[in-house]
N, C-alpha and C positions, 0 to 999 in steps of 0.2 A: 112090335117093333120098339116102340118109344121108352119100354122096358130097356131091351138092349142097351138102346145107346144112353139110356140114363146109368147102366151099371157102366160102361165102356169109360164114360168121361167121371164117375165116380172111380176108377179104375185109375183113372189118369191122375183125378187129385188126391188120392193116395198115397201114389207115386208121389209126386211132390213134395207132400208132407212128410213120406219117409226120407225121403233126400235131405229136407229141410232139417230134422232130427240128427242129423251126423255134424251137425253147427252147434249143438247146446254145448258150451262149455265143459271140461269136465277136469278142470287141471285141479281144481282144490278137493275133490270128492277121495272119500275114501270108501266108499262103496262099491264092489267090485264089478255090478251091473252100471253103475251110473246115473247122472241123471237123465241120461237119454234113453236108457233100458226098458222103461215103464211104457213110455211115447211108442217106441218101437213093438215093441208085443204088441201093444193093442192095434197097431197100424198092420201088423202081419196078419192077426186075428181078424182081423176085418176086411184083409186083403183074401183070405180063404172063403170066407163065408160069401162076399163078392166073387169068385169066382165060381162058386157052387151056385150062388141066384146068376150070373149068366148063362151057366151053364142049363139050369132049366129054362131060362125064359128064351135059350137060343131052342130047344128041344121044344118046347109048345110053341113057339112059331111055326118051327119048321110041321109040326103034327095039326097044326089049323085047321078047321073044316071052312074050306072056300065055300061051301054054298048056305053054311048055317049064318041066319040074319041075326043081326048085331042089335041085343036090346037094350033096354035102360043100361047107360053107362053105370060103373060104380060108384060113381063119384056123386050119382046123385041119389043115391039109395037115403034113406029114413037112418040107416045107423052112421055112415057117414056125415050127414048134417048133424044128427046129433051129436055125434062126438065134436066138433067143430064151435057146437053151440055150447057144450058139457066145458070144453076147454076154454073158453072165452068167458060163459060165466065165472069160471075157479080164477081164471087170472084177477080179474075185477074185484072179489070180494074176498081173494086169498088175504090183503093185507091187511082187512075189516074182521074178519072171522080168525086169521091166526092159520098157520100152516097143518096141523095135527086136526084139527076140526073141521078146513076144510077140505082136506086129501081124504077125512073119513067119510065125508059128505060126497066126495066126489066119485068113489068106486060105487057107492051103494049105488048112486043116480046111474052109474055107467052099466051095474049089473042090472038095474032096472028097462034101460035100454036094449040090451040084448037079450029081454025077456025070461032072466033067471028069476025065480019066484024069492022072495025075503027069507029068507033060512036061516037060523043060527048062524049055520056055516060060513053064509056069505056075510054074516054080520062081524062074525069073529073076523073072517080072512079081511075084508077091511082095517077093524082095527088092527089087526099086524102088522097090516103091508103102511099104514098110517104112522102108529108107533114104531116100526123099523125102518123107512125113512128119513124118520126124526133121528131116530139114534144113528143111522150110518152119518144122515150129512149135516146135525144136528151137533151130534156127540163127538161122537170119533173122528170126522173130518174138520169138524167146529169153523161147520161154513153160518152164517146171519139169515136164519129162515123166519118170515116173518110170522110175528107175535101176537098181535091181533091189536084191538083197543085194549082198553084201561083193566077190566075185568079177566079177561081171556089175556092179556100181556101178563099180568100178575100170578096167573095158573101155570103156563107156559115157564116163568123161572121155576119154577118147581120141577117140572119135567126138564130142560133142556136149557 
């Protein structure tokens, strides 16, 4: 039931954001879509996915077994607690080790947490994610990513 209520609240919030996107000033733009087009498109896509999620939650709620005893909540699972711990540690050390190295280590630890073996494929995918995020956010979108301390900072200037 909580999932259904959460989805309904998100639908209301998305509706409010969509309404507010119409107030974005478009007087000086030459783009046919305008500056409001991108947020409206993203909100519409999220709205569709949220409706699908709401439908699935309602269907799951109706088909639940009343006699089934509830076990341990999913929030107390080893994976959930591990993900929270890894994200917390990531946020604490990303300023010191830099974005690329910390993100690479983050994905390696997540693979280990979910029981995947350290194969070359997993290591390469961690590298690709790390450099891919750096390319997208650091280079293409020109966002300031954490560079790390001295030596790592100097190396990061070679990459982005």
